[in-house]
ZADO-1210 file (C-alpha; in nm, 4 decimals, padded with zeros to 6 digits):
<atoms>
<atom x="-00.1619" y="00.8704" z="03.2010" code="UNK" pos="1"/>
<atom x="-00.0557" y="00.5821" z="03.4277" code="UNK" pos="2"/>
<atom x="-00.3869" y="00.4003" z="03.1932" code="UNK" pos="3"/>
<atom x="-00.1890" y="00.4214" z="02.8745" code="UNK" pos="4"/>
<atom x="00.1632" y="00.2173" z="03.0292" code="UNK" pos="5"/>
<atom x="-00.0531" y="-00.1020" z="03.1623" code="UNK" pos="6"/>
<atom x="-00.2627" y="-00.0169" z="02.8586" code="UNK" pos="7"/>
<atom x="00.1174" y="-00.0749" z="02.6664" code="UNK" pos="8"/>
<atom x="00.3054" y="-00.2444" z="02.8784" code="UNK" pos="9"/>
<atom x="00.0007" y="-00.5055" z="02.8659" code="UNK" pos="10"/>
<atom x="00.0286" y="-00.4942" z="02.4945" code="UNK" pos="11"/>
<atom x="-00.4250" y="-00.3677" z="02.4842" code="UNK" pos="12"/>
<atom x="-00.5802" y="-00.3110" z="02.2168" code="UNK" pos="13"/>
<atom x="-00.8515" y="-00.1165" z="02.1874" code="UNK" pos="14"/>
<atom x="-01.1590" y="-00.1414" z="01.9248" code="UNK" pos="15"/>
<atom x="-01.2374" y="00.1793" z="01.8584" code="UNK" pos="16"/>
<atom x="-01.6482" y="00.1975" z="01.7282" code="UNK" pos="17"/>
<atom x="-01.7078" y="00.2845" z="01.3758" code="UNK" pos="18"/>
<atom x="-01.8999" y="00.6388" z="01.3251" code="UNK" pos="19"/>
<atom x="-02.0673" y="00.6518" z="00.9934" code="UNK" pos="20"/>
<atom x="-01.9201" y="00.9437" z="00.7913" code="UNK" pos="21"/>
<atom x="-02.1961" y="01.2709" z="00.7140" code="UNK" pos="22"/>
<atom x="-02.2878" y="01.2041" z="00.3175" code="UNK" pos="23"/>
<atom x="-02.0977" y="01.4571" z="00.1527" code="UNK" pos="24"/>
<atom x="-02.2700" y="01.6836" z="-00.1518" code="UNK" pos="25"/>
<atom x="-02.6398" y="01.6273" z="00.0434" code="UNK" pos="26"/>
<atom x="-02.7097" y="02.0125" z="00.1732" code="UNK" pos="27"/>
<atom x="-02.9902" y="02.0475" z="00.4146" code="UNK" pos="28"/>
<atom x="-03.1997" y="02.3956" z="00.3402" code="UNK" pos="29"/>
<atom x="-03.4909" y="02.4657" z="00.6187" code="UNK" pos="30"/>
<atom x="-03.8063" y="02.5629" z="00.4538" code="UNK" pos="31"/>
<atom x="-03.9796" y="02.8503" z="00.6054" code="UNK" pos="32"/>
<atom x="-04.2094" y="02.7370" z="00.8904" code="UNK" pos="33"/>
<atom x="-04.3696" y="03.0706" z="00.9856" code="UNK" pos="34"/>
<atom x="-04.1756" y="03.4650" z="01.1594" code="UNK" pos="35"/>
<atom x="-03.9652" y="03.5027" z="01.3064" code="UNK" pos="36"/>
<atom x="-04.0362" y="03.5527" z="01.7351" code="UNK" pos="37"/>
<atom x="-03.8203" y="03.7780" z="01.9720" code="UNK" pos="38"/>
<atom x="-03.8821" y="03.7669" z="02.3755" code="UNK" pos="39"/>
<atom x="-03.6620" y="03.9153" z="02.6578" code="UNK" pos="40"/>
<atom x="-03.5097" y="03.8219" z="02.9609" code="UNK" pos="41"/>
<atom x="-03.5628" y="03.9326" z="03.3287" code="UNK" pos="42"/>
<atom x="-03.2467" y="03.7897" z="03.3766" code="UNK" pos="43"/>
<atom x="-02.9819" y="03.8936" z="03.1871" code="UNK" pos="44"/>
<atom x="-02.7076" y="03.6466" z="03.1100" code="UNK" pos="45"/>
<atom x="-02.3394" y="03.8101" z="03.2438" code="UNK" pos="46"/>
<atom x="-02.2098" y="04.1112" z="03.1239" code="UNK" pos="47"/>
<atom x="-02.5055" y="04.0978" z="02.8847" code="UNK" pos="48"/>
<atom x="-02.7090" y="04.5004" z="02.9173" code="UNK" pos="49"/>
<atom x="-03.0368" y="04.2395" z="02.7576" code="UNK" pos="50"/>
<atom x="-03.0525" y="03.9545" z="02.6593" code="UNK" pos="51"/>
<atom x="-03.2939" y="03.7450" z="02.5329" code="UNK" pos="52"/>
<atom x="-03.4708" y="03.4288" z="02.2853" code="UNK" pos="53"/>
<atom x="-03.5222" y="03.4575" z="01.9261" code="UNK" pos="54"/>
<atom x="-03.6557" y="03.1880" z="01.7109" code="UNK" pos="55"/>
<atom x="-03.6148" y="03.1865" z="01.3565" code="UNK" pos="56"/>
<atom x="-03.8720" y="03.1217" z="01.0530" code="UNK" pos="57"/>
<atom x="-03.6946" y="02.8100" z="01.0066" code="UNK" pos="58"/>
<atom x="-03.7842" y="02.7224" z="01.3397" code="UNK" pos="59"/>
<atom x="-03.3844" y="02.7765" z="01.4332" code="UNK" pos="60"/>
<atom x="-03.3596" y="02.9367" z="01.7841" code="UNK" pos="61"/>
<atom x="-03.0363" y="03.1293" z="01.9066" code="UNK" pos="62"/>
<atom x="-02.9517" y="03.3181" z="02.2640" code="UNK" pos="63"/>
<atom x="-02.8815" y="03.6921" z="02.1462" code="UNK" pos="64"/>
<atom x="-02.7734" y="03.9846" z="02.3366" code="UNK" pos="65"/>
<atom x="-02.6151" y="04.2987" z="02.3739" code="UNK" pos="66"/>
<atom x="-02.2519" y="04.3613" z="02.5421" code="UNK" pos="67"/>
<atom x="-02.2712" y="04.6241" z="02.7843" code="UNK" pos="68"/>
<atom x="-02.0886" y="04.8462" z="02.4829" code="UNK" pos="69"/>
<atom x="-02.3731" y="04.7994" z="02.2832" code="UNK" pos="70"/>
<atom x="-02.2688" y="04.5193" z="02.1024" code="UNK" pos="71"/>
<atom x="-02.4628" y="04.2302" z="01.9410" code="UNK" pos="72"/>
<atom x="-02.4135" y="03.8382" z="01.9621" code="UNK" pos="73"/>
<atom x="-02.6304" y="03.6227" z="01.9013" code="UNK" pos="74"/>
<atom x="-02.5415" y="03.2133" z="01.9864" code="UNK" pos="75"/>
<atom x="-02.7903" y="02.9655" z="01.8022" code="UNK" pos="76"/>
<atom x="-02.8769" y="02.6243" z="01.8977" code="UNK" pos="77"/>
<atom x="-02.7437" y="02.4917" z="01.5985" code="UNK" pos="78"/>
<atom x="-02.3287" y="02.5435" z="01.5421" code="UNK" pos="79"/>
<atom x="-02.2614" y="02.7314" z="01.2448" code="UNK" pos="80"/>
<atom x="-02.6679" y="02.8647" z="01.1509" code="UNK" pos="81"/>
<atom x="-02.6877" y="03.2272" z="01.0420" code="UNK" pos="82"/>
<atom x="-03.0533" y="03.3062" z="00.9539" code="UNK" pos="83"/>
<atom x="-03.1555" y="03.3778" z="00.6452" code="UNK" pos="84"/>
<atom x="-03.1263" y="03.8398" z="00.5834" code="UNK" pos="85"/>
<atom x="-03.4958" y="03.8245" z="00.5187" code="UNK" pos="86"/>
<atom x="-03.5268" y="03.6778" z="00.8842" code="UNK" pos="87"/>
<atom x="-03.2452" y="03.9415" z="01.0864" code="UNK" pos="88"/>
<atom x="-03.4075" y="04.2253" z="00.9117" code="UNK" pos="89"/>
<atom x="-03.7693" y="04.0957" z="01.1300" code="UNK" pos="90"/>
<atom x="-03.5535" y="04.0092" z="01.4149" code="UNK" pos="91"/>
<atom x="-03.3501" y="04.3287" z="01.4032" code="UNK" pos="92"/>
<atom x="-03.7110" y="04.5495" z="01.3786" code="UNK" pos="93"/>
<atom x="-03.8733" y="04.2251" z="01.7024" code="UNK" pos="94"/>
<atom x="-03.5519" y="04.4199" z="01.9346" code="UNK" pos="95"/>
<atom x="-03.5796" y="04.7623" z="01.8641" code="UNK" pos="96"/>
<atom x="-03.9386" y="04.7043" z="01.9761" code="UNK" pos="97"/>
<atom x="-03.7812" y="04.5263" z="02.2777" code="UNK" pos="98"/>
<atom x="-03.6083" y="04.7568" z="02.3855" code="UNK" pos="99"/>
<atom x="-03.8052" y="05.0485" z="02.3932" code="UNK" pos="100"/>
<atom x="-04.0826" y="04.8485" z="02.5509" code="UNK" pos="101"/>
<atom x="-03.7662" y="04.7491" z="02.8050" code="UNK" pos="102"/>
<atom x="-03.7275" y="05.1572" z="02.8517" code="UNK" pos="103"/>
<atom x="-03.3587" y="05.0903" z="02.7937" code="UNK" pos="104"/>
</atoms>
């Protein structure tokens, strides 16, 4: 707060960096490069019953978890990412196999 008052008292004008604006109207569509792969963590995330990582067919990765109530959660590395319906179905099948092997 003191710095703000000094800047105002001395009449210093700050120079802001010019940010490039995103091009409007261009949407990048991920291209499928493979299959969905899911792994289970050996050390579960805090607050989760079980957790792991998943790589979707377009190369995007995410952290998945099942909480204490059995509710699923997915935290993608790219904000706002939504996997395709086919990837979700394949991920659910792999998750079922992983959990059965894990003894849960």
